[in-house]
C-alpha positions in Angstrom: 7.4 18.4 32.2 6.6 21.8 33.6 5.2 22.2 37.0 1.8 23.9 37.7 0.7 24.3 34.0 -1.7 21.6 33.9 -5.3 21.8 34.9 -6.4 19.5 37.9 -7.5 15.8 36.9 -10.4 14.9 38.8 -13.3 12.7 39.2 -16.2 13.8 37.0 -19.8 12.8 37.2 -21.5 12.6 33.8 -25.2 12.8 33.3 -26.8 12.0 29.9 -30.0 13.3 28.5 -31.5 9.8 28.7 -31.2 9.9 32.5 -27.9 7.5 32.6 -25.2 8.8 35.0 -21.7 7.5 35.4 -18.4 8.6 36.9 -15.1 9.0 35.0 -12.0 11.3 35.0 -11.5 14.6 33.4 -10.4 18.2 33.8 -14.2 19.3 34.8 -16.2 18.3 37.8 -19.5 17.8 36.0 -20.5 16.9 32.3 -23.9 17.0 30.8 -24.0 15.2 27.4 -26.8 14.7 24.9 -26.1 11.1 24.1 -24.2 8.1 25.8 -23.5 4.6 25.0 -26.8 3.6 26.6 -29.0 5.5 24.2 -26.8 5.7 21.2 -28.0 4.0 18.1 -24.7 2.2 17.4 -24.9 0.4 20.7 -28.7 -0.2 21.0 -29.3 -1.3 17.4 -32.2 1.0 17.1 -32.6 4.0 14.8 -33.2 7.1 16.9 -33.2 10.8 15.6 -31.3 13.1 17.9 -32.6 16.4 17.3 -31.8 18.8 20.2 -32.0 21.9 18.2 -35.3 21.2 16.4 -33.8 21.1 12.9 -36.2 18.2 11.7 -39.3 20.2 12.7 -37.7 23.3 11.1 -36.9 21.4 7.7 -40.5 20.0 7.8 -42.2 23.2 8.2 -39.9 25.0 5.4 -40.7 22.3 2.9 -44.2 21.5 3.9 -45.5 24.1 1.4 -43.6 22.6 -1.6 -45.3 19.2 -1.1 -44.6 16.7 -3.8 -44.5 19.2 -6.6 -41.0 17.9 -7.9 -42.5 14.2 -8.0 -45.6 15.4 -10.0 -43.3 17.2 -12.3 -41.5 14.2 -13.7 -38.1 13.7 -14.6 -36.2 15.0 -17.8 -35.5 11.8 -19.2 -38.9 10.5 -18.9 -40.4 13.4 -20.9 -37.7 12.8 -23.6 -38.8 9.2 -23.8 -42.4 10.0 -24.1 -41.8 12.6 -26.8 -39.6 9.7 -28.8 -42.4 7.0 -28.3 -45.2 9.4 -29.6 -43.3 10.4 -32.8 
């Protein structure tokens, strides 16, 4: 292994968006994460939407105008079945 090519490996303080803090080792002094084992749905068993960039709100605003038009229109197969029943 070559000398002096690897970054220093040091103790790292990790802080999560939920407020949890812990110490591990890495090449950085400090890490900030959005989700950790305390708040992750896999470990907690609770469903939680993680929306850091506002994507869910953006999606709702974009498609709020459309409403339920696609549901009112009906399906192609059901229209064909209604026409067959009427004849």
